[in-house]
C-alpha positions as CSV (number, residue, x, y, z in Angstrom):
1,X,-6.1,10.8,-43.3
2,X,-3.4,9.8,-40.8
3,X,-0.2,11.8,-40.7
4,X,3.0,10.0,-41.9
5,X,4.4,10.0,-38.4
6,X,1.3,8.4,-37.0
7,X,1.0,5.6,-39.6
8,X,3.6,3.3,-38.1
9,X,2.3,3.7,-34.6
10,X,-1.2,3.1,-35.7
11,X,-0.1,0.0,-37.5
12,X,1.5,-1.3,-34.3
13,X,-1.7,-0.6,-32.4
14,X,-4.0,-1.9,-35.2
15,X,-2.9,-5.5,-35.5
16,X,-6.4,-7.1,-35.7
17,X,-8.7,-4.2,-36.5
18,X,-11.1,-5.7,-39.1
19,X,-11.3,-9.3,-37.8
20,X,-12.2,-8.8,-34.2
21,X,-15.9,-7.7,-34.3
22,X,-18.7,-9.6,-36.0
23,X,-20.4,-7.8,-38.9
24,X,-24.2,-7.9,-39.5
25,X,-25.4,-5.8,-42.3
26,X,-28.4,-5.7,-44.7
27,X,-28.4,-3.8,-48.0
28,X,-29.0,-0.1,-47.5
29,X,-29.0,-0.3,-43.7
30,X,-26.4,1.2,-41.4
31,X,-23.5,-1.0,-40.4
32,X,-24.2,-2.8,-37.2
33,X,-21.3,-4.3,-35.2
34,X,-21.8,-6.8,-32.4
35,X,-19.1,-7.3,-29.8
36,X,-17.8,-10.8,-29.5
37,X,-16.1,-12.1,-26.3
38,X,-12.4,-12.7,-26.4
39,X,-11.5,-16.3,-26.8
40,X,-9.5,-18.1,-24.2
41,X,-6.4,-19.3,-26.0
42,X,-3.5,-21.5,-24.8
43,X,-1.1,-19.3,-26.7
44,X,-2.4,-16.1,-25.2
45,X,0.9,-15.2,-23.7
46,X,2.3,-14.9,-27.3
47,X,-0.4,-12.4,-28.4
48,X,0.9,-8.9,-29.2
49,X,0.7,-6.8,-26.0
50,X,0.3,-3.0,-26.2
51,X,-0.1,-1.9,-22.6
52,X,0.5,-2.9,-19.0
53,X,-0.1,-1.6,-15.5
54,X,-0.1,-2.7,-11.9
55,X,-3.2,-3.7,-9.9
56,X,-1.7,-3.7,-6.5
57,X,1.0,-6.3,-6.8
58,X,-0.6,-7.9,-9.9
59,X,0.7,-7.2,-13.4
60,X,-2.1,-6.7,-15.9
61,X,-1.3,-6.5,-19.6
62,X,-3.6,-6.0,-22.6
63,X,-3.3,-6.4,-26.3
64,X,-4.5,-8.0,-29.5
65,X,-7.9,-9.8,-29.8
66,X,-9.1,-8.6,-26.4
67,X,-6.2,-10.4,-24.7
68,X,-5.8,-9.7,-21.0
69,X,-2.9,-11.3,-19.1
70,X,-2.5,-11.5,-15.4
71,X,0.5,-12.3,-13.3
72,X,0.6,-12.6,-9.5
73,X,4.2,-13.7,-9.2
74,X,6.1,-10.7,-10.5
75,X,6.0,-11.9,-14.1
76,X,7.3,-15.5,-13.6
77,X,4.0,-16.8,-15.0
78,X,0.9,-15.3,-16.7
79,X,-2.6,-16.5,-17.2
80,X,-5.4,-15.2,-19.4
81,X,-8.5,-13.4,-18.1
82,X,-11.4,-15.7,-19.1
83,X,-14.1,-13.0,-19.0
84,X,-13.4,-10.3,-21.5
85,X,-16.5,-9.3,-23.4
86,X,-14.7,-7.8,-26.4
87,X,-12.3,-9.3,-28.9
88,X,-11.0,-6.1,-30.5
89,X,-7.5,-4.8,-29.9
90,X,-6.9,-3.3,-26.4
91,X,-4.2,-0.7,-26.3
92,X,-3.8,0.5,-22.7
93,X,-4.9,-0.2,-19.1
94,X,-5.0,1.8,-15.9
95,X,-5.8,0.9,-12.3
96,X,-7.0,3.2,-9.5
97,X,-6.3,0.6,-6.9
98,X,-5.8,-3.2,-6.7
99,X,-9.4,-4.0,-7.9
100,X,-10.7,-1.1,-10.0
101,X,-9.3,-0.9,-13.5
102,X,-10.1,0.3,-17.0
103,X,-8.8,-0.8,-20.4
104,X,-9.3,1.0,-23.7
105,X,-8.9,0.2,-27.4
106,X,-10.4,0.1,-30.8
107,X,-13.9,1.2,-31.6
108,X,-13.5,3.6,-28.7
109,X,-13.9,0.7,-26.4
110,X,-13.7,1.2,-22.6
111,X,-13.8,-1.9,-20.3
112,X,-14.1,-1.9,-16.5
113,X,-13.0,-4.4,-13.9
114,X,-13.8,-4.5,-10.2
115,X,-11.8,-7.6,-9.4
116,X,-8.3,-6.8,-10.5
117,X,-8.7,-7.9,-14.1
118,X,-10.3,-11.3,-13.6
119,X,-13.5,-10.2,-15.3
120,X,-14.5,-7.1,-17.4
121,X,-17.6,-5.3,-18.5
122,X,-18.1,-2.9,-21.4
123,X,-18.7,0.7,-20.4
124,X,-18.4,2.3,-23.8
125,X,-18.3,1.1,-27.4
126,X,-18.8,3.3,-30.5
127,X,-19.8,1.0,-33.4
128,X,-20.4,3.9,-35.8
129,X,-16.8,5.0,-36.1
130,X,-13.6,3.4,-35.2
131,X,-11.7,6.1,-33.4
132,X,-9.3,4.0,-31.2
133,X,-8.4,5.1,-27.7
134,X,-4.7,4.8,-27.1
135,X,-4.3,5.6,-23.4
136,X,-6.3,5.9,-20.2
137,X,-5.5,7.3,-16.8
138,X,-7.6,7.3,-13.6
139,X,-6.7,9.7,-10.8
140,X,-8.9,7.7,-8.4
141,X,-11.9,5.3,-8.6
142,X,-14.2,8.0,-10.0
143,X,-12.2,10.5,-12.1
144,X,-10.6,9.3,-15.4
145,X,-9.5,10.4,-18.8
146,X,-9.1,8.4,-22.0
147,X,-7.4,9.8,-25.2
148,X,-7.0,8.7,-28.7
149,X,-7.3,9.3,-32.5
150,X,-7.8,12.8,-33.9
151,X,-7.7,14.5,-30.4
152,X,-10.4,12.3,-29.0
153,X,-10.6,13.0,-25.2
154,X,-13.2,11.4,-23.0
155,X,-13.8,12.3,-19.3
156,X,-15.6,10.5,-16.5
157,X,-16.4,11.6,-12.9
158,X,-18.5,8.5,-12.0
159,X,-16.1,5.7,-12.5
160,X,-16.9,5.3,-16.1
161,X,-20.7,4.9,-15.9
162,X,-20.8,7.9,-18.2
163,X,-18.1,9.5,-20.5
164,X,-18.2,13.0,-21.8
165,X,-16.1,14.4,-24.7
166,X,-13.7,17.2,-23.9
167,X,-12.9,19.5,-26.9
168,X,-9.3,20.6,-27.4
169,X,-8.5,24.2,-28.3
170,X,-7.1,25.1,-31.7
171,X,-3.3,24.4,-31.8
172,X,-0.9,27.3,-31.7
173,X,-0.3,27.1,-35.5
174,X,-4.1,27.3,-36.1
175,X,-6.5,24.8,-37.7
176,X,-8.4,22.1,-35.9
177,X,-7.3,20.3,-32.8
178,X,-6.8,16.9,-34.5
179,X,-3.5,15.6,-33.2
180,X,-3.4,11.9,-32.3
181,X,-3.0,11.6,-28.6
182,X,-0.8,8.6,-27.6
183,X,-0.1,8.5,-23.9
184,X,-1.7,10.2,-20.8
185,X,0.5,10.5,-17.7
186,X,0.6,12.6,-14.6
187,X,3.3,14.8,-12.9
188,X,4.3,14.6,-9.2
189,X,2.0,17.6,-8.7
190,X,-1.0,15.8,-10.2
191,X,-1.2,17.7,-13.5
192,X,-2.2,15.6,-16.5
193,X,0.0,15.5,-19.6
194,X,-0.5,13.8,-22.9
195,X,2.3,12.8,-25.3
196,X,1.1,13.5,-28.9
197,X,2.2,13.8,-32.5
198,X,3.8,16.8,-34.2
199,X,6.1,17.4,-31.2
200,X,3.2,18.4,-28.9
201,X,2.6,17.7,-25.2
202,X,-0.8,18.7,-23.9
203,X,-1.4,19.7,-20.3
204,X,-4.5,19.9,-18.1
205,X,-4.6,21.0,-14.5
206,X,-8.3,20.2,-13.9
207,X,-8.5,16.5,-14.8
208,X,-9.0,17.0,-18.5
209,X,-11.7,19.7,-18.6
210,X,-9.4,22.4,-20.1
211,X,-6.1,22.0,-22.0
212,X,-3.2,23.9,-23.3
213,X,-0.4,23.0,-25.7
214,X,3.2,22.7,-24.7
215,X,5.4,22.9,-27.8
216,X,8.8,21.2,-27.4
217,X,10.3,22.3,-30.7
218,X,10.3,18.7,-32.0
219,X,8.3,17.9,-35.2
220,X,7.8,14.2,-34.8
221,X,5.5,12.0,-32.7
222,X,5.8,11.3,-29.0
223,X,4.5,7.8,-28.2
224,X,5.0,7.8,-24.5
225,X,5.7,9.9,-21.4
226,X,6.3,9.7,-17.7
227,X,6.4,11.9,-14.7
228,X,9.1,11.4,-12.0
229,X,8.8,11.9,-8.3
230,X,11.0,15.0,-8.3
231,X,8.8,16.7,-10.9
232,X,10.9,15.8,-14.0
233,X,8.8,15.1,-17.1
234,X,10.0,12.9,-20.0
235,X,8.4,12.2,-23.4
236,X,9.8,9.8,-26.0
237,X,8.9,8.4,-29.4
238,X,9.8,8.4,-33.0
239,X,13.4,7.5,-33.9
240,X,14.6,7.2,-30.3
241,X,13.7,10.9,-29.5
242,X,13.5,11.9,-25.8
243,X,12.7,15.4,-24.5
244,X,13.0,16.3,-20.8
245,X,11.5,19.1,-18.7
246,X,12.8,20.0,-15.3
247,X,10.4,23.0,-14.8
248,X,7.0,21.4,-14.8
249,X,6.6,21.5,-18.6
250,X,7.4,25.1,-19.2
251,X,10.5,24.3,-21.3
252,X,11.9,21.2,-22.9
253,X,15.3,20.0,-23.9
254,X,16.3,17.1,-26.2
255,X,18.2,14.3,-24.5
256,X,20.3,11.8,-26.5
257,X,18.9,8.3,-26.0
258,X,21.7,6.8,-28.1
259,X,19.3,4.9,-30.4
260,X,17.4,5.6,-33.6
261,X,14.7,3.0,-33.0
262,X,11.3,4.4,-31.9
263,X,10.5,4.2,-28.2
264,X,7.1,2.7,-27.4
265,X,7.0,3.0,-23.6
266,X,8.7,4.9,-20.8
267,X,8.6,3.9,-17.1
268,X,9.9,5.4,-13.9
269,X,11.2,3.1,-11.2
270,X,12.2,5.4,-8.4
271,X,14.8,7.8,-9.7
272,X,15.6,5.5,-12.6
273,X,14.0,5.6,-16.0
274,X,13.6,2.7,-18.5
275,X,12.3,2.9,-22.0
276,X,11.6,0.1,-24.5
277,X,11.2,0.3,-28.3
278,X,11.3,-1.2,-31.7
279,X,14.2,-3.4,-32.9
280,X,14.7,-4.7,-29.4
281,X,16.1,-1.6,-27.9
282,X,16.1,-0.6,-24.2
283,X,17.3,2.7,-22.8
284,X,18.1,3.3,-19.2
285,X,18.8,6.4,-17.1
286,X,20.1,6.5,-13.5
287,X,20.0,10.3,-13.3
288,X,16.3,11.1,-13.8
289,X,16.5,11.2,-17.5
290,X,19.5,13.6,-17.9
291,X,21.4,10.9,-19.8
292,X,20.8,7.4,-21.1
293,X,22.6,4.2,-21.8
294,X,21.2,1.6,-24.2
295,X,21.1,-2.1,-25.0
296,X,19.7,-4.1,-27.9
297,X,18.3,-7.6,-28.0
298,X,20.2,-10.0,-30.3
299,X,16.9,-11.1,-31.9
300,X,15.8,-7.4,-32.5
301,X,12.3,-8.3,-31.1
302,X,10.2,-5.1,-31.0
303,X,9.3,-4.3,-27.5
304,X,5.9,-2.6,-26.9
305,X,5.5,-2.1,-23.1
306,X,7.2,-2.5,-19.8
307,X,6.0,-2.8,-16.2
308,X,7.8,-3.0,-12.9
309,X,6.5,-5.6,-10.4
310,X,6.3,-4.8,-6.7
311,X,9.8,-6.2,-6.1
312,X,11.2,-3.8,-8.8
313,X,11.7,-6.5,-11.4
314,X,11.0,-5.3,-14.9
315,X,8.6,-7.2,-17.1
316,X,8.8,-6.5,-20.8
317,X,6.2,-7.2,-23.5
318,X,6.4,-7.3,-27.3
319,X,4.7,-7.9,-30.5
320,X,5.1,-11.6,-29.7
321,X,3.7,-11.3,-26.2
322,X,5.4,-11.8,-22.8
323,X,9.2,-11.5,-23.0
324,X,11.1,-14.0,-20.8
325,X,14.3,-12.8,-19.2
326,X,17.3,-14.0,-21.0
327,X,15.5,-14.9,-24.2
328,X,17.0,-13.1,-27.3
329,X,19.5,-11.0,-25.3
């Protein structure tokens, strides 16, 4: 069963779970799921978006029903990728360079692109059990890590041609390593961190082959995290909670975000930090996460992801898709 803290986040990430794959089943036989391509839709820019990343100067965003959106003009306009072989929810995306990228989502799906998101191919799909992947990070074009439900960790060293599970150790309090893993991010030194539930941040110094728990003292879920150029680490999540580490993750301190709405994404833009969240909140820091100011949209539209174009312009996404500047402010 899902923990109480994870249910809302899983609901946000599971907007079209049962309707996005075609079922083919005969009495007494195992369930067989057949992937269906994402449909090209004129209203694709209004589909719920859950993750975004840069492919060179291009913004690539992913979300419900296998939607992949591309922008080559710093977010002024978006178009839908017409060649996505899966119509299940995509939750996150990562690019190693301007061409090579990976998207992950429900049914443990991992998609790969070699042309900056124009077309995609399935590298992994687990039709026996829906353990969603919530985040993916590639260190380069070969080495990557995907994380998700119930401490699911998958590693590749061949650009995703093969994926191998990585088992987490037992948590400090004992029991199974079964925390939901929501966001993978790296520090300035190249260490991998994962923002997780029950106040945990996980760390790996060998690209995900071995792990240890960093306990922050918080009891709720962290939904996002980011590493700054000076080595500062930030994680944020439930009820506007933000924790900061200035010593490479050895110790953590709570920072007042000023809001009580849950934060869904954190982004570093130089020395500045921006976070977006539910109820239309945005938090901003000009001092590397030591303090934050906040704003809230008049329409209270829940924000789900944020990206910074090459010119530094922020592009926000929401449960209603691409957010236009000025709308609802």
